[in-house]
Structure formats: C-alpha cells, structure tokens
TORKOL-4160 file (C-alpha; in steps of 0.2 Angstrom, whole numbers, padded with zeros to 4 digits, m for minus):
402
<pt num="1" X="0009" Y="m0066" Z="0080"/>
<pt num="2" X="0002" Y="m0079" Z="0070"/>
<pt num="3" X="0011" Y="m0088" Z="0058"/>
<pt num="4" X="0003" Y="m0082" Z="0044"/>
<pt num="5" X="0004" Y="m0064" Z="0050"/>
<pt num="6" X="0024" Y="m0069" Z="0054"/>
<pt num="7" X="0027" Y="m0077" Z="0037"/>
<pt num="8" X="0021" Y="m0060" Z="0030"/>
<pt num="9" X="0033" Y="m0050" Z="0038"/>
<pt num="10" X="0049" Y="m0063" Z="0036"/>
<pt num="11" X="0046" Y="m0066" Z="0018"/>
<pt num="12" X="0050" Y="m0052" Z="0010"/>
<pt num="13" X="0065" Y="m0049" Z="0021"/>
<pt num="14" X="0073" Y="m0065" Z="0016"/>
<pt num="15" X="0066" Y="m0062" Z="m0003"/>
<pt num="16" X="0077" Y="m0048" Z="m0002"/>
<pt num="17" X="0093" Y="m0056" Z="0005"/>
<pt num="18" X="0091" Y="m0072" Z="m0008"/>
<pt num="19" X="0090" Y="m0057" Z="m0024"/>
<pt num="20" X="0106" Y="m0047" Z="m0016"/>
<pt num="21" X="0114" Y="m0063" Z="m0014"/>
<pt num="22" X="0110" Y="m0073" Z="m0029"/>
<pt num="23" X="0104" Y="m0059" Z="m0041"/>
<pt num="24" X="0090" Y="m0067" Z="m0050"/>
<pt num="25" X="0072" Y="m0060" Z="m0043"/>
<pt num="26" X="0063" Y="m0072" Z="m0051"/>
<pt num="27" X="0071" Y="m0088" Z="m0047"/>
<pt num="28" X="0073" Y="m0080" Z="m0028"/>
<pt num="29" X="0053" Y="m0076" Z="m0029"/>
<pt num="30" X="0049" Y="m0094" Z="m0032"/>
<pt num="31" X="0059" Y="m0100" Z="m0019"/>
<pt num="32" X="0054" Y="m0090" Z="m0005"/>
<pt num="33" X="0035" Y="m0094" Z="m0010"/>
<pt num="34" X="0039" Y="m0114" Z="m0009"/>
<pt num="35" X="0047" Y="m0110" Z="0009"/>
<pt num="36" X="0033" Y="m0101" Z="0016"/>
<pt num="37" X="0023" Y="m0117" Z="0010"/>
<pt num="38" X="0034" Y="m0128" Z="0022"/>
<pt num="39" X="0032" Y="m0115" Z="0034"/>
<pt num="40" X="0015" Y="m0116" Z="0034"/>
<pt num="41" X="0016" Y="m0136" Z="0036"/>
<pt num="42" X="0028" Y="m0136" Z="0048"/>
<pt num="43" X="0026" Y="m0122" Z="0061"/>
<pt num="44" X="0006" Y="m0126" Z="0062"/>
<pt num="45" X="0012" Y="m0143" Z="0066"/>
<pt num="46" X="0027" Y="m0142" Z="0077"/>
<pt num="47" X="0028" Y="m0124" Z="0082"/>
<pt num="48" X="0036" Y="m0109" Z="0077"/>
<pt num="49" X="0054" Y="m0112" Z="0077"/>
<pt num="50" X="0067" Y="m0102" Z="0088"/>
<pt num="51" X="0075" Y="m0092" Z="0075"/>
<pt num="52" X="0060" Y="m0091" Z="0062"/>
<pt num="53" X="0071" Y="m0078" Z="0052"/>
<pt num="54" X="0086" Y="m0090" Z="0049"/>
<pt num="55" X="0074" Y="m0106" Z="0048"/>
<pt num="56" X="0064" Y="m0099" Z="0031"/>
<pt num="57" X="0080" Y="m0091" Z="0022"/>
<pt num="58" X="0088" Y="m0108" Z="0028"/>
<pt num="59" X="0075" Y="m0119" Z="0018"/>
<pt num="60" X="0074" Y="m0105" Z="0004"/>
<pt num="61" X="0089" Y="m0104" Z="m0001"/>
<pt num="62" X="0088" Y="m0124" Z="m0002"/>
<pt num="63" X="0075" Y="m0122" Z="m0013"/>
<pt num="64" X="0084" Y="m0109" Z="m0024"/>
<pt num="65" X="0099" Y="m0120" Z="m0024"/>
<pt num="66" X="0088" Y="m0135" Z="m0030"/>
<pt num="67" X="0081" Y="m0127" Z="m0044"/>
<pt num="68" X="0096" Y="m0119" Z="m0050"/>
<pt num="69" X="0104" Y="m0136" Z="m0050"/>
<pt num="70" X="0088" Y="m0144" Z="m0059"/>
<pt num="71" X="0089" Y="m0133" Z="m0072"/>
<pt num="72" X="0107" Y="m0137" Z="m0073"/>
<pt num="73" X="0103" Y="m0154" Z="m0078"/>
<pt num="74" X="0089" Y="m0150" Z="m0088"/>
<pt num="75" X="0101" Y="m0140" Z="m0099"/>
<pt num="76" X="0115" Y="m0155" Z="m0100"/>
<pt num="77" X="0099" Y="m0168" Z="m0103"/>
<pt num="78" X="0095" Y="m0156" Z="m0117"/>
<pt num="79" X="0113" Y="m0153" Z="m0123"/>
<pt num="80" X="0113" Y="m0135" Z="m0119"/>
<pt num="81" X="0125" Y="m0123" Z="m0112"/>
<pt num="82" X="0131" Y="m0131" Z="m0096"/>
<pt num="83" X="0140" Y="m0113" Z="m0089"/>
<pt num="84" X="0125" Y="m0112" Z="m0079"/>
<pt num="85" X="0129" Y="m0127" Z="m0067"/>
<pt num="86" X="0128" Y="m0119" Z="m0051"/>
<pt num="87" X="0146" Y="m0121" Z="m0040"/>
<pt num="88" X="0150" Y="m0134" Z="m0028"/>
<pt num="89" X="0153" Y="m0122" Z="m0016"/>
<pt num="90" X="0133" Y="m0115" Z="m0019"/>
<pt num="91" X="0124" Y="m0123" Z="m0001"/>
<pt num="92" X="0111" Y="m0116" Z="0009"/>
<pt num="93" X="0119" Y="m0104" Z="0025"/>
<pt num="94" X="0114" Y="m0110" Z="0040"/>
<pt num="95" X="0100" Y="m0097" Z="0052"/>
<pt num="96" X="0115" Y="m0087" Z="0059"/>
<pt num="97" X="0130" Y="m0088" Z="0048"/>
<pt num="98" X="0125" Y="m0072" Z="0040"/>
<pt num="99" X="0120" Y="m0056" Z="0051"/>
<pt num="100" X="0101" Y="m0050" Z="0048"/>
<pt num="101" X="0101" Y="m0038" Z="0036"/>
<pt num="102" X="0087" Y="m0026" Z="0030"/>
<pt num="103" X="0086" Y="m0023" Z="0012"/>
<pt num="104" X="0067" Y="m0021" Z="0008"/>
<pt num="105" X="0072" Y="m0003" Z="0001"/>
<pt num="106" X="0084" Y="m0011" Z="m0009"/>
<pt num="107" X="0070" Y="m0025" Z="m0015"/>
<pt num="108" X="0057" Y="m0010" Z="m0017"/>
<pt num="109" X="0069" Y="0001" Z="m0029"/>
<pt num="110" X="0072" Y="m0015" Z="m0039"/>
<pt num="111" X="0053" Y="m0019" Z="m0041"/>
<pt num="112" X="0052" Y="0000" Z="m0048"/>
<pt num="113" X="0065" Y="m0005" Z="m0062"/>
<pt num="114" X="0063" Y="0004" Z="m0078"/>
<pt num="115" X="0060" Y="m0010" Z="m0088"/>
<pt num="116" X="0042" Y="m0011" Z="m0078"/>
<pt num="117" X="0028" Y="0000" Z="m0083"/>
<pt num="118" X="0020" Y="0007" Z="m0070"/>
<pt num="119" X="0006" Y="m0006" Z="m0067"/>
<pt num="120" X="0019" Y="m0020" Z="m0065"/>
<pt num="121" X="0029" Y="m0010" Z="m0055"/>
<pt num="122" X="0014" Y="m0008" Z="m0043"/>
<pt num="123" X="0010" Y="m0027" Z="m0045"/>
<pt num="124" X="0025" Y="m0031" Z="m0042"/>
<pt num="125" X="0030" Y="m0025" Z="m0027"/>
<pt num="126" X="0015" Y="m0027" Z="m0018"/>
<pt num="127" X="0018" Y="m0045" Z="m0021"/>
<pt num="128" X="0036" Y="m0046" Z="m0016"/>
<pt num="129" X="0038" Y="m0029" Z="m0003"/>
<pt num="130" X="0019" Y="m0028" Z="0002"/>
<pt num="131" X="0015" Y="m0045" Z="0005"/>
<pt num="132" X="m0001" Y="m0047" Z="m0005"/>
<pt num="133" X="m0005" Y="m0064" Z="m0011"/>
<pt num="134" X="m0011" Y="m0062" Z="m0030"/>
<pt num="135" X="m0030" Y="m0065" Z="m0027"/>
<pt num="136" X="m0028" Y="m0047" Z="m0015"/>
<pt num="137" X="m0018" Y="m0037" Z="m0030"/>
<pt num="138" X="m0029" Y="m0043" Z="m0042"/>
<pt num="139" X="m0042" Y="m0037" Z="m0032"/>
<pt num="140" X="m0036" Y="m0020" Z="m0031"/>
<pt num="141" X="m0034" Y="m0018" Z="m0050"/>
<pt num="142" X="m0050" Y="m0024" Z="m0053"/>
<pt num="143" X="m0044" Y="m0040" Z="m0065"/>
<pt num="144" X="m0045" Y="m0059" Z="m0065"/>
<pt num="145" X="m0033" Y="m0066" Z="m0052"/>
<pt num="146" X="m0027" Y="m0076" Z="m0067"/>
<pt num="147" X="m0024" Y="m0061" Z="m0076"/>
<pt num="148" X="m0013" Y="m0053" Z="m0062"/>
<pt num="149" X="m0003" Y="m0067" Z="m0061"/>
<pt num="150" X="0004" Y="m0069" Z="m0078"/>
<pt num="151" X="0008" Y="m0051" Z="m0076"/>
<pt num="152" X="0019" Y="m0053" Z="m0063"/>
<pt num="153" X="0028" Y="m0069" Z="m0070"/>
<pt num="154" X="0031" Y="m0058" Z="m0085"/>
<pt num="155" X="0036" Y="m0043" Z="m0075"/>
<pt num="156" X="0050" Y="m0054" Z="m0065"/>
<pt num="157" X="0055" Y="m0061" Z="m0085"/>
<pt num="158" X="0057" Y="m0043" Z="m0089"/>
<pt num="159" X="0071" Y="m0041" Z="m0072"/>
<pt num="160" X="0078" Y="m0056" Z="m0075"/>
<pt num="161" X="0080" Y="m0049" Z="m0096"/>
<pt num="162" X="0085" Y="m0032" Z="m0089"/>
<pt num="163" X="0102" Y="m0039" Z="m0078"/>
<pt num="164" X="0093" Y="m0028" Z="m0063"/>
<pt num="165" X="0102" Y="m0028" Z="m0048"/>
<pt num="166" X="0099" Y="m0025" Z="m0029"/>
<pt num="167" X="0101" Y="m0007" Z="m0026"/>
<pt num="168" X="0097" Y="0011" Z="m0023"/>
<pt num="169" X="0101" Y="0021" Z="m0038"/>
<pt num="170" X="0114" Y="0035" Z="m0032"/>
<pt num="171" X="0105" Y="0048" Z="m0043"/>
<pt num="172" X="0090" Y="0045" Z="m0037"/>
<pt num="173" X="0079" Y="0040" Z="m0053"/>
<pt num="174" X="0063" Y="0031" Z="m0051"/>
<pt num="175" X="0059" Y="0038" Z="m0035"/>
<pt num="176" X="0043" Y="0046" Z="m0040"/>
<pt num="177" X="0039" Y="0030" Z="m0045"/>
<pt num="178" X="0044" Y="0021" Z="m0028"/>
<pt num="179" X="0033" Y="0035" Z="m0018"/>
<pt num="180" X="0018" Y="0031" Z="m0029"/>
<pt num="181" X="0020" Y="0012" Z="m0023"/>
<pt num="182" X="0021" Y="0017" Z="m0005"/>
<pt num="183" X="0006" Y="0026" Z="m0005"/>
<pt num="184" X="m0003" Y="0012" Z="m0013"/>
<pt num="185" X="0003" Y="0001" Z="m0001"/>
<pt num="186" X="m0001" Y="0012" Z="0012"/>
<pt num="187" X="m0018" Y="0015" Z="0005"/>
<pt num="188" X="m0022" Y="m0002" Z="0006"/>
<pt num="189" X="m0019" Y="m0007" Z="0022"/>
<pt num="190" X="m0029" Y="0008" Z="0029"/>
<pt num="191" X="m0045" Y="0005" Z="0018"/>
<pt num="192" X="m0043" Y="m0014" Z="0012"/>
<pt num="193" X="m0050" Y="m0016" Z="m0005"/>
<pt num="194" X="m0061" Y="m0030" Z="0002"/>
<pt num="195" X="m0062" Y="m0043" Z="0014"/>
<pt num="196" X="m0069" Y="m0043" Z="0031"/>
<pt num="197" X="m0056" Y="m0031" Z="0038"/>
<pt num="198" X="m0058" Y="m0013" Z="0036"/>
<pt num="199" X="m0040" Y="m0010" Z="0041"/>
<pt num="200" X="m0022" Y="m0020" Z="0037"/>
<pt num="201" X="m0010" Y="m0014" Z="0049"/>
<pt num="202" X="0002" Y="m0024" Z="0043"/>
<pt num="203" X="0005" Y="m0015" Z="0025"/>
<pt num="204" X="0001" Y="0003" Z="0034"/>
<pt num="205" X="0016" Y="0001" Z="0046"/>
<pt num="206" X="0026" Y="m0009" Z="0032"/>
<pt num="207" X="0025" Y="0007" Z="0022"/>
<pt num="208" X="0028" Y="0017" Z="0035"/>
<pt num="209" X="0043" Y="0009" Z="0039"/>
<pt num="210" X="0049" Y="0009" Z="0020"/>
<pt num="211" X="0045" Y="0028" Z="0019"/>
<pt num="212" X="0052" Y="0031" Z="0035"/>
<pt num="213" X="0071" Y="0022" Z="0028"/>
<pt num="214" X="0071" Y="0031" Z="0013"/>
<pt num="215" X="0066" Y="0049" Z="0022"/>
<pt num="216" X="0082" Y="0044" Z="0031"/>
<pt num="217" X="0092" Y="0039" Z="0016"/>
<pt num="218" X="0085" Y="0057" Z="0006"/>
<pt num="219" X="0080" Y="0069" Z="0020"/>
<pt num="220" X="0081" Y="0085" Z="0009"/>
<pt num="221" X="0066" Y="0080" Z="m0002"/>
<pt num="222" X="0052" Y="0085" Z="0003"/>
<pt num="223" X="0038" Y="0074" Z="m0006"/>
<pt num="224" X="0048" Y="0061" Z="0002"/>
<pt num="225" X="0045" Y="0070" Z="0020"/>
<pt num="226" X="0028" Y="0075" Z="0014"/>
<pt num="227" X="0022" Y="0058" Z="0012"/>
<pt num="228" X="0030" Y="0050" Z="0028"/>
<pt num="229" X="0020" Y="0067" Z="0036"/>
<pt num="230" X="0004" Y="0061" Z="0028"/>
<pt num="231" X="0005" Y="0042" Z="0031"/>
<pt num="232" X="0007" Y="0046" Z="0052"/>
<pt num="233" X="m0006" Y="0059" Z="0050"/>
<pt num="234" X="m0019" Y="0046" Z="0043"/>
<pt num="235" X="m0013" Y="0033" Z="0050"/>
<pt num="236" X="m0014" Y="0042" Z="0069"/>
<pt num="237" X="m0034" Y="0041" Z="0066"/>
<pt num="238" X="m0032" Y="0021" Z="0063"/>
<pt num="239" X="m0039" Y="0017" Z="0081"/>
<pt num="240" X="m0053" Y="0028" Z="0079"/>
<pt num="241" X="m0059" Y="0021" Z="0065"/>
<pt num="242" X="m0067" Y="0006" Z="0068"/>
<pt num="243" X="m0082" Y="0003" Z="0082"/>
<pt num="244" X="m0080" Y="m0012" Z="0095"/>
<pt num="245" X="m0089" Y="m0022" Z="0083"/>
<pt num="246" X="m0077" Y="m0020" Z="0068"/>
<pt num="247" X="m0087" Y="m0008" Z="0058"/>
<pt num="248" X="m0083" Y="0009" Z="0050"/>
<pt num="249" X="m0083" Y="0023" Z="0061"/>
<pt num="250" X="m0083" Y="0040" Z="0048"/>
<pt num="251" X="m0071" Y="0054" Z="0052"/>
<pt num="252" X="m0086" Y="0065" Z="0056"/>
<pt num="253" X="m0090" Y="0053" Z="0074"/>
<pt num="254" X="m0073" Y="0047" Z="0077"/>
<pt num="255" X="m0068" Y="0048" Z="0095"/>
<pt num="256" X="m0054" Y="0061" Z="0093"/>
<pt num="257" X="m0046" Y="0056" Z="0109"/>
<pt num="258" X="m0041" Y="0039" Z="0106"/>
<pt num="259" X="m0030" Y="0048" Z="0089"/>
<pt num="260" X="m0012" Y="0044" Z="0091"/>
<pt num="261" X="m0004" Y="0062" Z="0098"/>
<pt num="262" X="0014" Y="0057" Z="0097"/>
<pt num="263" X="0010" Y="0051" Z="0077"/>
<pt num="264" X="0002" Y="0069" Z="0073"/>
<pt num="265" X="0015" Y="0078" Z="0081"/>
<pt num="266" X="0028" Y="0070" Z="0074"/>
<pt num="267" X="0018" Y="0071" Z="0055"/>
<pt num="268" X="0016" Y="0089" Z="0057"/>
<pt num="269" X="0034" Y="0094" Z="0062"/>
<pt num="270" X="0038" Y="0084" Z="0046"/>
<pt num="271" X="0025" Y="0092" Z="0036"/>
<pt num="272" X="0030" Y="0111" Z="0044"/>
<pt num="273" X="0050" Y="0108" Z="0040"/>
<pt num="274" X="0046" Y="0101" Z="0023"/>
<pt num="275" X="0033" Y="0119" Z="0017"/>
<pt num="276" X="0048" Y="0128" Z="0023"/>
<pt num="277" X="0062" Y="0122" Z="0015"/>
<pt num="278" X="0058" Y="0112" Z="m0003"/>
<pt num="279" X="0047" Y="0115" Z="m0020"/>
<pt num="280" X="0030" Y="0110" Z="m0015"/>
<pt num="281" X="0020" Y="0093" Z="m0019"/>
<pt num="282" X="0006" Y="0083" Z="m0020"/>
<pt num="283" X="0010" Y="0072" Z="m0005"/>
<pt num="284" X="0015" Y="0088" Z="0004"/>
<pt num="285" X="m0001" Y="0094" Z="0001"/>
<pt num="286" X="m0011" Y="0079" Z="0006"/>
<pt num="287" X="m0002" Y="0080" Z="0022"/>
<pt num="288" X="m0006" Y="0101" Z="0025"/>
<pt num="289" X="m0025" Y="0094" Z="0021"/>
<pt num="290" X="m0021" Y="0078" Z="0037"/>
<pt num="291" X="m0013" Y="0094" Z="0048"/>
<pt num="292" X="m0027" Y="0104" Z="0046"/>
<pt num="293" X="m0039" Y="0088" Z="0051"/>
<pt num="294" X="m0027" Y="0084" Z="0064"/>
<pt num="295" X="m0026" Y="0099" Z="0073"/>
<pt num="296" X="m0047" Y="0102" Z="0073"/>
<pt num="297" X="m0054" Y="0099" Z="0089"/>
<pt num="298" X="m0071" Y="0093" Z="0081"/>
<pt num="299" X="m0076" Y="0090" Z="0062"/>
<pt num="300" X="m0089" Y="0106" Z="0064"/>
<pt num="301" X="m0072" Y="0114" Z="0072"/>
<pt num="302" X="m0061" Y="0112" Z="0058"/>
<pt num="303" X="m0055" Y="0128" Z="0045"/>
<pt num="304" X="m0065" Y="0119" Z="0031"/>
<pt num="305" X="m0059" Y="0138" Z="0020"/>
<pt num="306" X="m0043" Y="0131" Z="0022"/>
<pt num="307" X="m0045" Y="0113" Z="0018"/>
<pt num="308" X="m0054" Y="0118" Z="0002"/>
<pt num="309" X="m0039" Y="0129" Z="m0002"/>
<pt num="310" X="m0026" Y="0116" Z="m0002"/>
<pt num="311" X="m0037" Y="0104" Z="m0014"/>
<pt num="312" X="m0039" Y="0118" Z="m0025"/>
<pt num="313" X="m0020" Y="0120" Z="m0024"/>
<pt num="314" X="m0018" Y="0100" Z="m0026"/>
<pt num="315" X="m0030" Y="0101" Z="m0039"/>
<pt num="316" X="m0015" Y="0111" Z="m0049"/>
<pt num="317" X="m0003" Y="0102" Z="m0045"/>
<pt num="318" X="m0013" Y="0084" Z="m0046"/>
<pt num="319" X="m0027" Y="0085" Z="m0057"/>
<pt num="320" X="m0037" Y="0070" Z="m0054"/>
<pt num="321" X="m0055" Y="0062" Z="m0052"/>
<pt num="322" X="m0051" Y="0057" Z="m0034"/>
<pt num="323" X="m0045" Y="0075" Z="m0030"/>
<pt num="324" X="m0059" Y="0083" Z="m0036"/>
<pt num="325" X="m0071" Y="0070" Z="m0028"/>
<pt num="326" X="m0062" Y="0077" Z="m0010"/>
<pt num="327" X="m0064" Y="0093" Z="m0016"/>
<pt num="328" X="m0081" Y="0091" Z="m0019"/>
<pt num="329" X="m0084" Y="0088" Z="0000"/>
<pt num="330" X="m0074" Y="0101" Z="0006"/>
<pt num="331" X="m0084" Y="0114" Z="m0009"/>
<pt num="332" X="m0101" Y="0107" Z="0000"/>
<pt num="333" X="m0095" Y="0110" Z="0019"/>
<pt num="334" X="m0088" Y="0130" Z="0013"/>
<pt num="335" X="m0101" Y="0134" Z="0000"/>
<pt num="336" X="m0115" Y="0119" Z="0005"/>
<pt num="337" X="m0119" Y="0105" Z="m0001"/>
<pt num="338" X="m0129" Y="0110" Z="m0018"/>
<pt num="339" X="m0113" Y="0117" Z="m0025"/>
<pt num="340" X="m0105" Y="0103" Z="m0020"/>
<pt num="341" X="m0115" Y="0091" Z="m0030"/>
<pt num="342" X="m0113" Y="0103" Z="m0044"/>
<pt num="343" X="m0096" Y="0099" Z="m0044"/>
<pt num="344" X="m0098" Y="0080" Z="m0044"/>
<pt num="345" X="m0110" Y="0081" Z="m0062"/>
<pt num="346" X="m0094" Y="0077" Z="m0072"/>
<pt num="347" X="m0088" Y="0063" Z="m0062"/>
<pt num="348" X="m0101" Y="0051" Z="m0066"/>
<pt num="349" X="m0089" Y="0045" Z="m0083"/>
<pt num="350" X="m0073" Y="0046" Z="m0075"/>
<pt num="351" X="m0077" Y="0035" Z="m0058"/>
<pt num="352" X="m0089" Y="0025" Z="m0062"/>
<pt num="353" X="m0092" Y="0011" Z="m0053"/>
<pt num="354" X="m0083" Y="0017" Z="m0040"/>
<pt num="355" X="m0093" Y="0015" Z="m0024"/>
<pt num="356" X="m0085" Y="0033" Z="m0015"/>
<pt num="357" X="m0092" Y="0045" Z="m0028"/>
<pt num="358" X="m0108" Y="0037" Z="m0024"/>
<pt num="359" X="m0106" Y="0042" Z="m0007"/>
<pt num="360" X="m0100" Y="0057" Z="m0006"/>
<pt num="361" X="m0117" Y="0062" Z="m0015"/>
<pt num="362" X="m0126" Y="0054" Z="m0005"/>
<pt num="363" X="m0118" Y="0063" Z="0011"/>
<pt num="364" X="m0121" Y="0080" Z="m0001"/>
<pt num="365" X="m0140" Y="0073" Z="m0004"/>
<pt num="366" X="m0143" Y="0072" Z="0013"/>
<pt num="367" X="m0134" Y="0089" Z="0020"/>
<pt num="368" X="m0145" Y="0096" Z="0008"/>
<pt num="369" X="m0159" Y="0089" Z="0015"/>
<pt num="370" X="m0164" Y="0076" Z="0001"/>
<pt num="371" X="m0165" Y="0059" Z="0010"/>
<pt num="372" X="m0175" Y="0049" Z="m0005"/>
<pt num="373" X="m0158" Y="0054" Z="m0017"/>
<pt num="374" X="m0147" Y="0052" Z="m0003"/>
<pt num="375" X="m0154" Y="0033" Z="0002"/>
<pt num="376" X="m0154" Y="0028" Z="m0019"/>
<pt num="377" X="m0135" Y="0034" Z="m0019"/>
<pt num="378" X="m0131" Y="0026" Z="m0001"/>
<pt num="379" X="m0136" Y="0010" Z="m0007"/>
<pt num="380" X="m0128" Y="0013" Z="m0024"/>
<pt num="381" X="m0112" Y="0012" Z="m0015"/>
<pt num="382" X="m0115" Y="m0002" Z="m0004"/>
<pt num="383" X="m0118" Y="m0013" Z="m0019"/>
<pt num="384" X="m0101" Y="m0005" Z="m0028"/>
<pt num="385" X="m0090" Y="m0006" Z="m0011"/>
<pt num="386" X="m0079" Y="m0022" Z="m0011"/>
<pt num="387" X="m0075" Y="m0020" Z="0010"/>
<pt num="388" X="m0086" Y="m0029" Z="0023"/>
<pt num="389" X="m0086" Y="m0015" Z="0034"/>
<pt num="390" X="m0087" Y="m0002" Z="0022"/>
<pt num="391" X="m0103" Y="m0009" Z="0014"/>
<pt num="392" X="m0110" Y="m0014" Z="0032"/>
<pt num="393" X="m0109" Y="0006" Z="0036"/>
<pt num="394" X="m0115" Y="0014" Z="0019"/>
<pt num="395" X="m0133" Y="0000" Z="0020"/>
<pt num="396" X="m0133" Y="0007" Z="0039"/>
<pt num="397" X="m0133" Y="0025" Z="0033"/>
<pt num="398" X="m0148" Y="0019" Z="0020"/>
<pt num="399" X="m0158" Y="0012" Z="0032"/>
<pt num="400" X="m0155" Y="0027" Z="0045"/>
<pt num="401" X="m0164" Y="0039" Z="0034"/>
<pt num="402" X="m0178" Y="0027" Z="0030"/>
C-alpha cells in the first residue's frame, strides 16, 4: 500500500478520534489535513513508521493543540475573552496511549447533522469520511473547486455554531441522509466521475464497511440491509468491469466467472430476508434488480420482464430521470429499442449534458439498426464523459460502427 493510499485510509479514523476527544470538527479537520501534509513529506523521505496511525494521531493532536494555543494567544493580545485558553494538560497523546477506536460511523452522522443542507452533508462527508479531495468533490458536483472549498468551510462553521457532537442519534434521525451519502460515496468509487481509473476500490470498500457497521447497529431497518445488499451485488461485478489495460467492459460482455460469488451470495441473502420482513424502499428495489442480474447466466438469459417490473416499482417509489433512463434500457430489451427510445424523448431537459443519456440512446439506436444515429450519440456521450476509461469505451463504440 502506497503512502497516499495509507493516508486516505487513516485520516478519517484520526479525524474521528480528534473530534471525539475535543469536539471541534473544523479545527480537528484542519489539524488532520496539516498532519497528512507532514506525513507525506516524512514518510516519503524516511519510510512509513512502525505505527503509522499513532504517528498521524500524535502529529494531528499537536497541530490541534498548537492551533488552540495560537488562537488563545491572539485573543489575549487583542484583549479578547480569555476563558478558551487550553488547559496545561492538553498535550499530544503518545502513539499507543489510547486504544484504537473506529469513529467513522459517528463521524458520518456528524457530517449529516440537520444544521447542514443536503448538498453540504454530502460534500462534507465525501471530504471527511470518503477521503475525497476538494477537487474531486467539485468535479462530482460540477462546480469550481473554489466554490466547493467555500461550501465545505461554511459547513464546518455551521457544525461549530450548532454545537454538533460525535454521536449516533438514538432515535434514528438522519438515517435517510446517511444512507444517501453512503450511496453516493459507493457510486463515486464504482464509477469515478473523472480521472484515468474507472474504479476507486478504496471508496467502494469504505462505503461497504460503513454500511455493514450501520446494519449491525440497526439490523431491523430494511433500507439499510437493502443498501448493503445493493453495494455487495454491484461490487461483485467489479473485477470483470475492466480489461487488461483498464478499459471498460460493459455488463453484457463481462466474464461472469470473474464475479465475486461470495459477495453475490451474501447480497442475495440480505435482500431476500429484507424483502420478506420490512416495508419496501428504493434501495431494496435496486438491490432486487442487481440480484436478478447476478443470478442470470448471461445478458440474454436475464429475466428482463422482471427487471422492467422492478424498475416500474422503483419509479413509483423514487421517481427521477436516472430511474427513467434505466427503465428505458429494460423497456428496450422487453418491448424493443424503439419503445425504449420513445421513453427517452422527455428526458433531454432533465439530463441535459449527462453522457449516460446519450450512451443509452446510442445503445438503443444500435439495437434498432440505426448505425448513423448511434455513432452520433456515442460520440456525444464521449464528449461529455468525465472518466477517461468511459470516454475511450464510448469512442471505441462509435469507431466500431464506422
């Protein structure tokens, strides 16, 4: 594991510990960011220390204490309030002075505090828990990096003003926001919004781990089980989604022997039990669709009528353009590509500028025997795609028809 990958894994854990200890999310996040910069320089030069988590925790704690003392000294110089001066005993903990503790789930609930709006919750969680940089989050939101940086700063300020603390709410509040954020983290890992790699396994693994922990805390919540099942069944296809050179391999062409059978079995068992014992929700329906694909021996052997029926149910539970886009694919498989294209006619305004709309149109035009229209749509999809592997795949589809 490289230094960058190790720090991406350790930083959220250290941040959770600092917030639990001192209660100030904004200052703790700044301290961890400074410690990560120190670690990159020191570990690249001298090698990774024997106890990297303890090293990072110690340096981050010192950075936090220095910031508190600096603020207190400035307030004294300005004749401001003196009661926030740090206690003399506030010193950095030794690497092994406190037992390891995983505060990531509590940190996740903190980032989904009701004082924040939905977009701020997602952005802050992707930064603090998902480990994404501000630039990566900005790309996901399609906004400038400076705008996203300001949004994150304001979110941290609101948490401080609200007196937010590190804890899992006992009454289940914020659960919907937490599930949505976990879903977005997983999706960013499964299909990266930009860059040279199709997948970011570090994010999908973290999303699955956090959702598994959440399921252990609330095993009776059907949508939590549904989301975990959806992640497992989707990630099971991950190894077959890329070829030898990192190129994208679509579902219909994947070598299904490379799918993770254990993850499929676990996900299928989860969704089966969930559907039998709780009120139905959107994540459960999506997991059921993923299970149908996982059980099919091939793309042609997929029970497409069942997939279509599930998408129709999903559209009633959680209507939206993305659901309609996926339903159009199923309609095209069941009722023919022209029927699928007709369903897409009303989506242009709501998905304007999204490459997947053009990719689905291209797929349906190709199945309808309309290569010229398909080439135009493949090329437009490639122009709009942010991920290099996706762009190469889309260009290749156009070139194959030409």
